N, C-alpha and C positions, 0 to 999 in steps of 0.2 A: 504494500500500500504506500502510495506517494506521501511524503511528509507534508502535512498541512499546517498552516497557521490557524490557531483556534482562539476565539475569544468567548468569554462568558460575561454577559451583562447581568450582574447579580451573583453574589457569592454565598447564597444561603444553603440550606441543608441539601436540597436536591442537586443544585449546581455542584456542591462539594462531593456528592455521591458520584455524579457523572465524571467529574474531574478525576476522582480516584480511579475510576474505571479506565479513563483515557490514558493516564500516565503509565499504565501497564504496557502500552504499545507505542506511546509517543513521548518524546522528551518534554519535560515540563517547561523548558525554556521556550518552547514554541507556543506557549499558552499565555494569554493575557486575561486577567480578571478585573472587571470594573465594578465599582460599588461606591456609594456615597460616603462611606467611612473607611479610610485606609487601614485603620487599626484592626478592623474586623477581617481584613484580607491578608494579614501578616502570615497566616498559615500557608497561603499559596506562594507568597514571596519566599518563605523558608524552604520551599521545595524547588525553587529556581524559576518560578514564573514571574511575569511582569504584573504589577498591580497599578491601577489608576482610578481616578474618580471621573475620568472623561469617557463617556460612552461613545462619542464620535471617534475619538482616537482609537479606542479598542476595536471598533467596527472597521475602520479604515485599514487597520493592520492585519486583518484576519481573512482567511478563505471561508471559514465556517464560524458562525456566530450562534451561540446558545443563548436564547432569551430566557433567563432564569429569574424573572421577577413576577410578582403577583399580578393578577389581571388588572386590578385597579391602578397599578403602577405602570403596567405595560403600555397603556394608552399614552402616557406622557413620553415614555421611551421611544415609541414608534413615531410620535410627533417630532422628537429630536432627530431621529434617523431620517425622517422624510426630507430634511433640509439638505441631505447629501444623496438624494434618490438616484442621481445619475451614476454614482459610484457603487451602487449596490447590485447592479445587474449580474455580475459574475460571482456573487457571494451566495453561499447556502445558509439559510436561517433555520434554526431548530427551536421551536417554541414549546415550553412545558406549562403554559398558562391555561388553566381550565376555563372553558366557556368562550375562549377567544378563537373564533373560526378562522380557517385559512383565508377566506375571502376578506375578513376584516383586517388581517395582517397584510395581505397582498395590496389592498387598497391604499394603505399607508406607505408601503415600501416600494411599490411599483414593480414588483417581481412576483413570479409564481414558483420560484425555487425555494419552497418552504416545506418543512416537515413539522408536523405536530406530534409530540410524544406525551404520554401520560404514564409516568412510572409510579409504582406504589411503594410504600415504605419498606417492605422486605428487600427492595433493591439494595438497601444499605448493607445487607449481609450476603449479597449475591444470589438471593433466592426470590427475586422480584418478578413481576410481570410488567412489561412495558408495552402499552398500546401505541401503535404507530400509524399515522395517516400521511399521505403524500399529496402535495399540490402538483399541478399539471407539468411543470418544468423540471421536476426532480428526476435526475438520470438514474440509471441502474448503478452507476459508479457511486453516486451520492448515497443511494440506499445502502449499498454494501459497506461504504465507509462508516456511516452512522451506526449501522447495526454492529459493526465490529467494535466501535467505541463503546457501545452499550452492552456488549456481550458478557462483561464481567459482573453485570448487575442482575442478570437473570434471563428470562425468555421474552423475546419480542413477538408480539402478535399483531399482524398487519390487517388493516381494513380501511373502509371509508370513514368519513367523520361521524356518521350515525353509529357505526360499529365502535368507534372510539369512545363515544358516550356510554354505550352499553358496557364495554370492557372497563371503563372508568368506574361505573356504578358497581359492577360485580367485583372487580379486582382492586380498584383504587379505594373504594369505601369498604370492601369486603373484609380487610383485616380488622377494622373496628367492630364489624358484626361478629367475627370469630372471637375477638377478645371479649366482647360482652357475653357471648355464650360460655367462654372459659371462666369468666368472672362468676357467672351464675353456678357453674359446676363446683367451683372452689367454695363459694358461699354455702352451698348445700352440704358439701363435705364437712365444713367447719360447723355448721348448724347441727350436724349429727355426731359431733364429738371429735373430728379429726383436727390435729394441730394445723394451723394456717400454713406453715412452711411445708408440711407433708402434703396438705391438700393441693398446694400449688404444684409440687413435683408430680403428684399423681395425674393432675389434669394436663400438665405440660407433656408428659410421656404418652398419655392417652391420645391427645390430639396429634402429636408427632407420629406415633405408631399408626394411627388411623390414616393419616395423610400418606404415609409411606406404603401402607397396604394398597391404597388406591393407585399410587404411582407404579408400584411393582407388579400390579395385576391388570395390565392394560387390556387383556382379553376378557376381563370380567366387567360387567356393569357395576356402577356404584350401588344400585339397588340390590344386585345379587350378593354383594359383600355385606350389605345391611341384613339381608335375609339369612345369611350364614350365621349371624350372631343371634338370630331371633328364633326361639323355640315357641311353637304355638302354646299359648297359655302360660308361658314362663315369665320371668322377671323383666326381661327386655321387652317382651310383647306388651306387658302391662304398662310400661313406661311409654312405649310408642303409641299405645291407644290414647294416652293422655295428650300426647302431641297432636294426634288426629282430632281429638275433641276440642283442643284449643285452636284448631284451624291453622296449624303451623305453616303449611305451604302458602296459604292466603296471606299470612303475616309477612312471609318472605317476598311474596309478590308485591305487597304494598310497600315494603321496605325499599326494594329496588326501584319501583315506580316513583317513590318520593325522591330518591336520589337523582333519577333521570329528570324529573320535573324541575328540580332545582338547577340542574345543568342547563336545561333549556331556558330557564329564567336568566341565567348568567349570559347565555348566548344572545338573548334579546337586548341585554344591557350594553353589549360591546359591538 
């Protein structure tokens, strides 16, 4: 892969995560990180990268620019960059701002060489899911380059922007839903007399083991794995009956729809 000059506008958590993935294949000296507070960017400088408060300077110096700011801040960043629109045509932009559509970014930058990504928080430990959508001018080389940069964070799943929203609701919000489920299991174990630290270990291992069983049994449906645990009239069956009585699937449908509805609200704002 040809060496690229890379810039990050925004040095927050997800930018830091992507940066850590990139420097496994690129020299940190080829990366510039821009942000309003230099003291918060010192960790990038310590690894050999350039830091600056000038978004225009960071953009001009790069072949690939990661837009790592929140949606409400991205508007002003795009306004800034629109002042050098003529210099942006040969640059690749990668946005991680939720709710900011490709068309909204393109209208400001005057280019369709834009990729949207939505990483989830397990990317920080290399076990994430990254939803990826491409604008019309993104080349196969661009796609391969960015996927290589993200490869140390987890698995990329490509789709159009509608797919991106669904993947975001399931995988981006999903960890919080799983954590809440885990919290409830821990709370129930504690309520029935298990020490809190033991309850957490029990639930951690149960969720890890269950996920691993799904991953390692690709020829089996998840339903069949559930059925293998369930004896008619047994303890698991009794618990599952309560989940059915509580309309568990409908709860999850409403949960995902609420996350999607909020995404579409954000899209209408930008």
